[in-house]
NUNU-989446 format. One record per residue (C-alpha): residue number from 1; residue in three letters; x, y, z. Coordinates in steps of 0.001 Angstrom, whole numbers. Example, Ala and Ser with C-alpha at 12.3 -4.5 7.8 and 13.67 -1.06 7.14 Angstrom:
# NUNU-989446
R     k     r        c1        c2        c3
R     1   ala     12300     -4500      7800
R     2   ser     13670     -1060      7140
END
This chain:
# NUNU-989446
R     k     r        c1        c2        c3
R     1   met         0        -5         1
R     2   asn      2837      2397       862
R     3   phe      4411      1646     -2522
R     4   phe      1306      2759     -4420
R     5   lys       957      5789     -2187
R     6   arg      4513      6851     -3007
R     7   ile      3871      6324     -6735
R     8   phe       778      8484     -6485
R     9   leu      2609     11226     -4600
R    10   phe      5443     11115     -7144
R    11   leu      3035     11450    -10065
R    12   ala      1042     14200     -8331
R    13   thr      4201     16158     -7624
R    14   asn      5378     15938    -11223
R    15   ile      1995     17017    -12557
R    16   ala      2089     19988    -10183
R    17   ile      5588     20868    -11402
R    18   ile      4496     20763    -15064
R    19   leu      1488     22971    -14343
R    20   val      3571     25512    -12436
R    21   ile      6250     25616    -15161
R    22   thr      3556     26106    -17830
R    23   ala      2031     28958    -15828
R    24   ile      5405     30658    -15281
R    25   ile      6294     30478    -18982
R    26   phe      2877     31829    -19944
R    27   val      3171     34796    -17552
R    28   leu      6742     35615    -18587
R    29   glu      5899     35538    -22294
R    30   arg      2492     37190    -22091
R    31   tyr      3160     39966    -19598
R    32   phe      6944     40466    -19537
R    33   gly      7817     40007    -23190
R    34   phe     10222     37093    -22793
R    35   his     10756     34803    -25759
R    36   ile     11301     31450    -24069
R    37   ser     12423     28528    -26171
R    38   ser     13742     25023    -25619
R    39   asn     16340     25526    -28364
R    40   val     18611     28255    -29679
R    41   ser     16207     29367    -32412
R    42   asn     15201     32438    -30381
R    43   gly     18687     33115    -29067
R    44   tyr     20648     32043    -26041
R    45   gly     18653     34292    -23709
R    46   gly     15357     32505    -24335
R    47   leu     17047     29124    -23968
R    48   phe     18726     30134    -20728
R    49   val     15417     31290    -19207
R    50   phe     13843     28001    -20304
R    51   ser     16735     26059    -18707
R    52   leu     16530     28148    -15544
R    53   ile     12813     27525    -15124
R    54   phe     13051     23781    -15721
R    55   gly     16206     23573    -13623
R    56   phe     14877     25275    -10516
R    57   val     11094     24990    -10400
R    58   gly     10943     21268     -9848
R    59   ser     13654     21387     -7163
R    60   phe     11964     24191     -5233
R    61   ile      8500     22677     -5426
R    62   ser      9895     19401     -4094
R    63   leu     11602     21306     -1283
R    64   ala      8484     23321      -478
R    65   ile      6326     20233       -46
R    66   ser      9061     17938      1304
R    67   arg      7724     17930      4861
R    68   trp      4150     17283      3698
R    69   met      5334     14529      1354
R    70   ala      7451     12790      3986
R    71   lys      4600     12647      6498
R    72   arg      2285     11044      3975
R    73   ala      4824      8735      2381
R    74   tyr      5914      7293      5746
R    75   asn      2587      7674      7622
R    76   ile      4227      9979     10152
R    77   glu      1979     11451     12817
R    78   pro      3817     14384     14479
R    79   met      4292     14002     18206
R    80   ser      2392     16324     20549
R    81   glu      4069     17962     23515
R    82   ser       833     17786     25487
R    83   arg       798     13986     25083
R    84   leu      4543     13467     25509
R    85   met      4195     11106     28464
R    86   asp      2047      8761     26359
R    87   tyr      4960      7896     24086
R    88   asp      7705      5360     24457
R    89   pro     10655      6654     26575
R    90   lys     13012      6617     23592
R    91   ala     10471      8535     21475
R    92   gln     10269     11055     24333
R    93   leu     14068     11337     24188
R    94   val     13909     12143     20500
R    95   tyr     11380     14912     21119
R    96   thr     13194     16453     24073
R    97   thr     16566     16351     22263
R    98   val     15093     18138     19265
R    99   ala     13385     20690     21538
R   100   gln     16579     21381     23491
R   101   ile     18726     21903     20392
R   102   ala     16052     24058     18715
R   103   lys     15816     26266     21819
R   104   gln     19596     26583     22138
R   105   asn     19855     27697     18517
R   106   ser     16770     29968     18488
R   107   ile     14819     28208     15749
R   108   thr     11183     27166     15637
R   109   met     10620     23727     17102
R   110   pro     10615     21225     14213
R   111   glu      7867     18675     13872
R   112   val      8977     15333     15333
R   113   gly      7640     11939     14351
R   114   val      8281      8220     14589
R   115   tyr      7394      5892     11708
R   116   glu      7158      2133     11447
R   117   ser     10181       534      9798
R   118   ala     12575     -2202     10791
R   119   asp     15482      -302      9184
R   120   pro     17433      1867     11654
R   121   asn     16965      5216      9966
R   122   ala     16350      8892     10599
R   123   phe     16000     11949      8404
R   124   ala     15369     15658      8478
R   125   thr     13509     17588      5822
R   126   gly     11619     20829      5273
R   127   pro     11866     24051      3268
R   128   ser     13617     26073      6005
R   129   lys     15109     25953      9499
R   130   asn     11810     27112     10961
R   131   arg      9607     24754      8962
R   132   ser     11294     21415      9344
R   133   leu     10627     17817     10311
R   134   val     12772     15282     12122
R   135   ala     11662     11657     11793
R   136   val     13065      8404     13159
R   137   ser     12162      4797     12522
R   138   thr     11026      2338     15132
R   139   gly     13958       189     14034
R   140   leu     16408      2884     15072
R   141   leu     14774      3356     18456
R   142   ser     14775      -358     19185
R   143   ser     18382      -959     18122
R   144   met     20129      2036     19736
R   145   thr     20867      3202     23250
R   146   ala     19817      6601     24543
R   147   ala     23285      8089     23948
R   148   glu     23369      6793     20398
R   149   ile     19910      8168     19685
R   150   glu     21012     11586     20920
R   151   gly     23942     11463     18503
R   152   val     21638     10629     15578
R   153   ile     19125     13354     16426
R   154   ala     21873     15932     16809
R   155   his     23169     14895     13395
R   156   glu     19743     15514     11848
R   157   met     19372     18810     13674
R   158   ser     22770     19839     12328
R   159   his     21418     19360      8802
R   160   ile     18580     21727      9679
R   161   leu     20827     24299     11377
R   162   asn     23275     24212      8445
R   163   gly     20458     24792      5951
R   164   asp     21496     21697      4023
R   165   met     18098     21084      2432
R   166   val     18044     24558       857
R   167   thr     21705     24394      -178
R   168   met     21227     21024     -1859
R   169   thr     18171     22354     -3661
R   170   leu     20049     25425     -4943
R   171   leu     22965     23278     -6108
R   172   gln     20597     20834     -7795
R   173   gly     18859     23720     -9560
R   174   val     22126     25209    -10834
R   175   leu     23324     21827    -12106
R   176   asn     19968     21091    -13756
R   177   thr     20081     24481    -15498
R   178   phe     23531     24000    -16952
R   179   val     22781     20422    -18063
R   180   ile     19679     21555    -19976
R   181   phe     21349     24685    -21390
R   182   phe     24603     23192    -22641
R   183   ala     23024     19950    -23890
R   184   arg     20857     21989    -26252
R   185   ile     23618     24319    -27387
R   186   ile     25995     21452    -28145
R   187   gly     23126     19486    -29714
R   188   ser     22387     22369    -32078
R   189   ile     26038     22643    -33100
R   190   ile     26342     18901    -33756
R   191   asp     23068     18873    -35676
R   192   lys     24391     21519    -38063
R   193   thr     28016     20406    -38387
R   194   val     27698     16619    -38261
R   195   phe     24171     15978    -39532
R   196   lys     24252     18980    -41924
R   197   asn     20804     20170    -40881
R   198   glu     20585     23913    -41579
R   199   glu     16790     24228    -41544
R   200   gly     16152     23628    -37869
R   201   asn     16417     20978    -35246
R   202   gly     16350     17572    -36819
R   203   trp     16504     14045    -35439
R   204   gly     20247     14469    -34919
R   205   tyr     19579     17355    -32540
R   206   phe     17057     15466    -30423
R   207   leu     19228     12353    -30302
R   208   thr     22297     14372    -29322
R   209   val     20429     16324    -26651
R   210   met     19082     13101    -25161
R   211   val     22562     11565    -24960
R   212   leu     24176     14754    -23670
R   213   glu     21562     15201    -20932
R   214   ile     22418     11706    -19715
R   215   val     26189     12287    -19870
R   216   leu     26118     15787    -18402
R   217   gly     23579     14642    -15831
R   218   ile     26007     11949    -14657
R   219   leu     28822     14508    -14398
R   220   ala     26505     16848    -12488
R   221   ser     25569     14055    -10103
R   222   leu     29244     13644     -9227
R   223   val     29329     17265     -8070
R   224   leu     26063     16880     -6153
R   225   met     27180     13658     -4441
R   226   ala     30546     15142     -3503
R   227   phe     28790     17988     -1744
R   228   ser     26343     15573      -134
R   229   arg     29230     13571      1346
R   230   tyr     30819     16793      2593
R   231   arg     27608     17856      4335
R   232   glu     27398     14462      6059
R   233   tyr     30831     15012      7555
R   234   arg     29704     18485      8645
R   235   ala     26544     17088     10243
R   236   asp     28607     14518     12132
R   237   glu     30825     17294     13414
R   238   gly     27765     19372     14250
R   239   ser     26371     16500     16297
R   240   ser     29692     16319     18147
R   241   arg     29416     19999     19072
R   242   leu     25802     19697     20160
R   243   val     25824     16520     22259
R   244   gly     29420     15302     22304
R   245   lys     31688     13493     19873
R   246   asp     31460     10196     21731
R   247   lys     27699      9914     21160
R   248   met     28018     10436     17409
R   249   ile     30835      7891     17198
R   250   leu     28816      5386     19240
R   251   ala     25857      5779     16864
R   252   leu     28018      5215     13792
R   253   lys     29714      2190     15405
R   254   arg     26319       766     16306
R   255   leu     25236       935     12665
R   256   gln     28530      -619     11650
R   257   tyr     27941     -3461     14093
R   258   ile     24387     -4018     12840
R   259   val     25528     -4293      9226
R   260   thr     28564     -6421     10050
R   261   asn     26316     -8887     11863
R   262   lys     23864     -8837      8935
R   263   glu     20950     -7684     11038
R   264   ile     20083     -5416      8111
R   265   val     21102     -5294      4485
R   266   asp     21993     -2148      2576
R   267   asp     19138     -2243        94
R   268   gly     18887      1489      -517
R   269   lys     16484      2273      2337
R   270   leu     18966      3748      4794
R   271   ala     18549      7296      3593
R   272   thr     20376      9018      6428
R   273   phe     23186      6716      7528
R   274   lys     23620      5241      4069
R   275   ile     26134      2441      4232
R   276   his     28329      1818      1220
R   277   ser     30784      -958       571
R   278   glu     31701       -63     -3013
R   279   lys     35348       509     -3726
R   280   gly     37123      2530     -6393
R   281   phe     35349      5074     -8548
R   282   leu     31842      3877     -7554
R   283   his     32111      5742     -4242
R   284   leu     32002      8977     -6294
R   285   phe     28299      8326     -6922
R   286   met     27448      7777     -3248
R   287   ser     25508     10401     -1306
R   288   his     27057      9374      2035
R   289   pro     30619      8476      2983
R   290   ser     31242      5012      4372
R   291   leu     30667      4558      8094
R   292   glu     34339      3706      8459
R   293   asn     35422      7031      6980
R   294   arg     32909      8968      9049
R   295   ile     34180      7338     12250
R   296   lys     37799      8020     11251
R   297   asn     36964     11654     10505
R   298   leu     35580     12170     14021
R   299   glu     38249     10154     15804
R   300   asn     41306     11485     13967
R   301   asn     40483     14779     12306
R   302   tyr     37797     16509     14352
R   303   gln     38613     18267     17572
R   304   leu     36011     19938     19782
END
């Protein structure tokens, strides 16, 4: 059932993105005199505006509704402070840790929720520091001690305090824009020089653009993943400042122990503490550093 719900939410989001993009292009052309085009026929300016719209609109809509989407995709019911004593002691710890860190850093209290999943996982999302959500799985609560849970929650709060969701969205938008823009420029040049099409965009143009968007998209993902790995190191260090380095290290070692003992398998569901065993160039496509490298970073390189 959750699978179909996520498919529906994905489709609904993409329909909303298409409608918003169509409306923006209509307004810009009708009322502001822009000539927006998906190719270079109307000049580079029109193509750049087209690329900018398609590059950023989807990313920002996804960010704007990320908290709403997460609650529905994972059936998360935000915890209530007035009913705090009704929750499991570890769930209470999650809430009080979030509340304490939010108060110390003068941000609006994020929504806090626990969702059903055997995978030990946690994530933070939301369009801004003051409109955020911190969620943890029941698997994480059952497999970790209180100190380890504090380390995890402080890690997620560090993502919020660092503004990582917005930064990742901006970077994604910039990369999307340049992929769309340069794929079409290069496609137009190849269409004219290689396929000798001087009358407009022929099949060579569309084929070239399709291939270039894949190739440039892969190169762009390397940049995005490199920054994602960097922000994970920063969030680990932020957790160390907020609740102590030992707690973050204990949490990472706990996950390492769980995987080593095959209590869970890395099947792509561990969105926050993503565990990777790939060697060589494949690690360049990973959003999270290995647990081993994260532990080493805190033990050897990070000083409070």
